[in-house]
N, C-alpha and C positions, 0 to 999 in steps of 0.2 A: 219386165214388170216387177216392182218391189215386192208385192205380196207373194208372187211365185218364188222369188229369190230367197226370201226368209224361210219359207216352208222347205225349200230344197236344201238350204244350208243345214237346217236341223236334221233332216233325214240323212244327209251325207255325214253328219258328225254324231249320229246316234250312239255309235260304239264308245268313243271316248267319254261322252256325256254320261252314259249309263254306268261306265266303269268308275267315273268320279263319284257318282251318287252312291254306288256300292261301297266305295272307300269311306265316304263320310258316314254311311250306315254302320260300317264296321268300327269306326273310331268312336262314335256315340259319346261325345264329350259334353260335360255339364255347362250350364250357362256361365259365361264370362271366363270359361277355361277351354274354349274351343280352339286351342292354339293350332293343332294340326289341321283341323277342318277348315278354318279360316285361311291358313297358309296354302292349302291345296287349291281352294277356289281362287285366291289372289294370284297364285303362280300360274294357274290355268289361263286367267285373263291376261296376265302380263306377257306370257309367251305368245299371245295372239293379238298383241298390239295395243292393249290398254295401258295407260299410265296409272299406277296404283299408289295411293297414299295410305299407309298403315297406321294403326294406333290412333285413329281420330277420336275426338271427344274424351280423351283420357282413358279409352277402352282398348286394351292391347289387342283384342280380337275383332275390333271394328275396322273397316277399311272402305275407301271410296275408289272405284275404278272408273276412269274417264277416257272417252274417245271423242275427239272433235274432228268433224269432217273438214273444217276450215271454210265451210260454206254456210251462210246464214240460214238458220232454221230453228225449230223448237228444240228444247232440251228435254229428252225423254228419260225419266228415271225408272229403274227397276229395283225392287226391294227383295233381298234374299236373307234367309235365316239358316242356321245350321246347328243349333243346340239340341241336346237330347234330354230325356226325362229319367229320374231315378226309378229304380225297382222295375224297369220295363225291358231289361235285356231279354232277348228272345230269338231263337233260331227261326229260319224260314220254314216253319212246320205248323201243322194244324193242331198240335197238342202243346200244352204249356211246357217249354223247355228252355230255360235261360241259357244264353251263351256264357254268361258270367253271373254267378249267384249275387243277387242284390245289386247288379250292375245297371248301367244306364242303357237306354234303348230309344230308338226313334219312334215312340208311340204317338207322335204328332206329325211324323213324316217330314221333318225339316231337312233330312238328307235329300229329299225330293224337292222341297221348296227352294232351297238355295240354288241348287244346280239348275232347276227348271227356269227360274228367273234369270240366272246367268246366261243360259242358252238363248233366251229371247234377246238379251242385250247383245250377245255376240252375233246373232242373226241380223239384228238391226245394223250393227256396225258393218257387216259384210255388204249389206245393201247400200250403205253410205259410201263404202270404198268403191263400189261398182258405179257410183254416180247416179244411182236410182232415186235416192232421197238425200236431202240436206239436213244439217243440224248437228246435234251432239247427243251422245248416249252416255248415261251414268249408271253404273251398278253400285248399289249401296250394300255392303256386307254388314249385316246387322246381327250382333250377338244377343243372347239372353232374352229372346222373346218369351220364353217359358216363365221367366220371372218378371216380365213386363218392365224391363230395365233398359235394354240397349238403345232402342229408338228414342226413348225419352231423353236420355243424356245427349244423344245426337241432335235431337230437336232443340234442346236447350242451347246448343252451340250453333243453331240455325244452319246445320249442314244440308238439310233438304231444300233450302231456299233456292239453290241453284237450278232446280228442275222446274219446268213449266207444268208437267204432269208426272204423277207417280203411278206405276202399274205393279200389281203384285197378285199373288194367288195363295191358295192353301189346298193341300190334299183333302179329299172328302170322299163321300160315297156317291155323289151326283155331279153331273156336269151342269154348271149353272153360274150365273153372275151373282155375286153377293149383293143382296138387296135388303138385308137386315142390318140395323145399326147396333154395333157392339157397345157394351156399357162402359162408362167411366168407372175407375176403381182407385181406391187407396188401400195400401198395405201397410200395416203398422203392428208393433208389439207393445203391450202394456206390461211393465214390470212393477210388481208389488213387493214392498220391503216391510217385513214384520219383525217380531222378536221371538227367538226360539226358546222353548221351555219343555219340561217333561210333560207330555200330553195327559198323563194320569196323575202324577204326583204333584205338579204345580201348574196346572193349565191357566190359573188366574194370572200368572206372571208372563204368559205368552200372548202374542198377537199374531194371528195366522195370516200369512201372506196369501195362502190358498183361499181363505175366506174372501179376500178381495177379488180373486178371479171368479169365484162362484157367484158372489153377489153381483158382479158386473154382468155375468151371463144372465142372471135373473132379470136385471134391469133392461138389458138389450132385448130380451124376449118380450117384455111388456111394451117396449118401444115399437116393436114391429107393427102393432095395431095402428099406430098413429103417424106412419110415414107412407110414402107412395107404395102401392102394392107391387110396383115393378122393382123396388129395391131388393137387393140380396145382401145379407150379412151372414158370414160364416167364420168359424174360428176353430183353432186347435189349442189345447193346453200343452205348451212345450216344456214346462217345468211345474211340478205340483208338489214338491217335497221329496224327501228321501225315504223315510219310513214312518209308519203310523204313530209311533210313540214319541216322536219329536214334532212339536209345533213348527210348521214350515216358516222359516224366516225369509224365504224368497220364493216367488212364484211368477210365472210368465204366461201370457196368453197372446196368441197371434191372430189378428183379425184381417179379413178382406171386407170392405164395404163397397158395394157397386150400385149405381143408379144409371138410368138411360142417358142422362145429360150431366155434364160436369158441374153446372150451376146447382143442380139438385144435390149433387154429391157433397158439396161444401156444407150445406145445411145438415144433411143426415150425419155426416162425419162429425160435425160439431156436437150434435146431440149424443152420439155414441161416446165421445170423449167426456161428456157430462156424466154418463153412466160410470165411467172409470173413477171420476172424482167422487161421486156419491158412494161408490163401493168402498173406496179407500177410507172415507169418513166413517161409514158404518162399521168397517172392520177395525178401525183404529190403527191403520198402517199408512205408510207413505207409498207414493207411486210416481212413475214417470212414463212418458210415451216415447217410443223409438220409432220414428217415421222411416219406413223402408222404401217407399216409392209410390207413385201414382201414375195414372194414364188417363187420357181423354177418351170420350166416346168417338165413334167413327162418323164422319160426315159422308153422306151419300151424294155423289155428283151425277145428276141425271143425264147430262150429255155424254159423259163417259160410260155410264151404265148402258145407254142405248147403243153406243158404238161397240162396246164389248159384247152385247147380246148378238148383234149382227155378225161379229167376227166368229163367235162360237157357233152360231147356226150355219155359218158358211162352211166350216170344216166338219161339223157334226161331232158325234161322240166317238171315243175310241172303240175299236172292235176287238173283243177278247177271244182267245183261243179256247178250245174245249178243255185243254189242260188247266188254263187259268180259271175257267168257270168251275171246274171240279175242285180246285184248291179253295176258291171262294166259298163253295158249298160246304166244304169240310170246316172252314173257319166259322161259317154261319151256324153250323151244328153245335158249336160251343156257346152260342148266345142263349140267354133266357128265352122262354117261349114268348112270342109276340113282338120281339124286339125289331125284327125286320118289318113286320106289318105296321108297327107304329111309325117307323122311319118313312115308309112309303106314304102313309096317311098324311104325315106332316109335309111331305113334299108335294102332295096334291096330285099324284099321278096314279095310274092303274097299271100294275105289272103282273104278268102271269105268275102263278105259283111256281116256285123253283128257280126264278130269276134272281140272282144274287149280285150281279154287276150291271150297272147302268151304262147303256150304250147310246142313249139319246142325248138331247139337250133340253133342259127344263125351259119352258116359255117364261117370259116376263109377264106376269099377270097384274103387275102394278101394285103388288103388296109391298109395303115398306114397314116391316115389323121390327121387333127388338130382339137382338141376340144377347142373352143374359150373360154370356161370357165376355171377356175383355181381351184386347190386344193392343200393343203399343203402336200398331198401324194407325190407331186413332189419332195419336199425336202427329203423325205425318199428315193425315188428312186435314188437320187444322193448320198446316204449314203450306200445303200445295194441293191442288185438285188431285184426288186419288181414286182409283178403281181397283177392285179385287174380284177374282173369279175363283171357282173351284172346279176340279175335275175328278173323275172317279178313279181313285187309287186304292180303295178299300171296299170290301163287301158291304152291301146295304145292311144297316143295323149294327155295324161295328161301333162299340163305344169309343168315345174320345179318350186318348191317353190310356190305351189298353195294349196288352201283349199281342192281341190279334192285329192291331194297327202296326206294331213293330214288324210282325211277320209279313204282313202285306206290303209294307213300305220297303222291305228288302227283296220283294219278289218281282217278277216281271209284270205283275198287275200294277204295282206302284210305279215302276219305271215307264210303262206304257202311258199311264196317266200323266206322268211328269212331262214326257215329250209332247203330249197333246196340249198340256197347259202352256208349254214353251211356244208352241205354234200359235195358239190363241193370243197370248200376250204379245208376240212379235207382230201379229196382224194389227192388234190395237195400236202398237207403236207406229206401224206404217200409216195407219189412218190418221193419227195425230200429226205425223210428219207431212203428209200430203194435203191434209184438209186444215188450213189455218183457221177456218171458221169453227171447227170442232174445238181447238185449243182456246180460241177466244170465248166461245160459249161456256166451256168448262171453267174458265177463269171468272166469267161473269157470275156463274152459279156459285162459285166459291166465295166471291166478294159479297154476294147477297147474303149467304149463310153466316158469314163472319162479320157483317157490318156492325152488329151490336157489341162486338168485342172479339178481338183476335186471340191468338194463342198466347197464353201465359203459362210457362212451364210449371207443372205442379211440384217440381223439386226445388228445395231451397238453393239459392245461388251458390252457397258454400258447401253443398253436399257433394262428397266425393263418391265415385263409383264404388260399390261394395265388392271389390276384387277379392278373389280367393286369397287366403292367408299365405299361400306358397308364392304369390307374385311378389 
């Protein structure tokens, strides 16, 4: 039976899979510079019979690994990531101790994400080789999710179109199917150009570029009242001048604008750009806009959500050891008061006091909310029917992008959650392979959702990937 075979394959290969995840955790490479991490995953797949194409979509650390059984059947895609975050280097300890000062760390658990999705693809291949299921399996090595870049460039080249369905996951604090829709987003910088002068002796001869940044901030803050309440606009000033007695001739601000749907985003983004134009006029300076990237909101596919829920309930949640529970409790002790309780309340469950790791599976209560964060998985979901799950890899209440997540992602807690995710995703792949009606219904749902307008990549056609300068 295919289901039993994929679960057994993951159990039998747990040791090399966890070692590979530990290696990616140790490497902790930045977005678009995940050279060793991408190579480690690609070589692991290649040694086990996948054909691998590297450097796809002009991204040196993107790759596509393909296995075709030679027998007609659906094409099942799995999405993997492996980039790390700055300032989140951390030892596997319950006190803040960076492995490398100001270094990168897997505070989003992508060392788990990439290897877990890869394990599901390998397990499905093993079932195909045994003649238990037919079709083709593709693993997409996707760089730079943390900068919402990799999958967007890959989607622009229509790389995901080969799959009939796409399956992915993300480490989390609960075992659940993802039923909230992530937001669409644009990332851009606004550069203001003024005239320098002595700020005390001859201020009338200067035009402050920093005034442009500050006036734009005021305008955006007034704008918030008159756009959808679900929009999110946040910024950082990346350059504000050198010293107070020199009128700044250059200043820059970096914005993210998010809305629940891509069509909403275009309107809000246009109005934010108007604030830049107005600010430049008021400050008497010039300006330009540097578009860095954008991504789509995620489409939820109900037939795939239903199938994923049944697969997760079939295997249940991971069971953690007393040692793992003690480590989770120690990490939780570093949280602000009430953080665990707030997370449990949002999840809609009741857990006894002192429980810090989720070992059950959240039911699907039919709620379809908004996840205010963004992911470039959204672009994939507009190219092919897509489903995502989460498994418990961190203590309940851990903040996203935190040193506590880095510690847990490098521990046996994260590794156990990763293998559990691999099993659930492999089972979803089996269901798609044996139930042709499931794939058909998923495609019908996808066609219905995209009938009014399909995917149009938010990146300009001539925009090149923002590769590190060392490339």
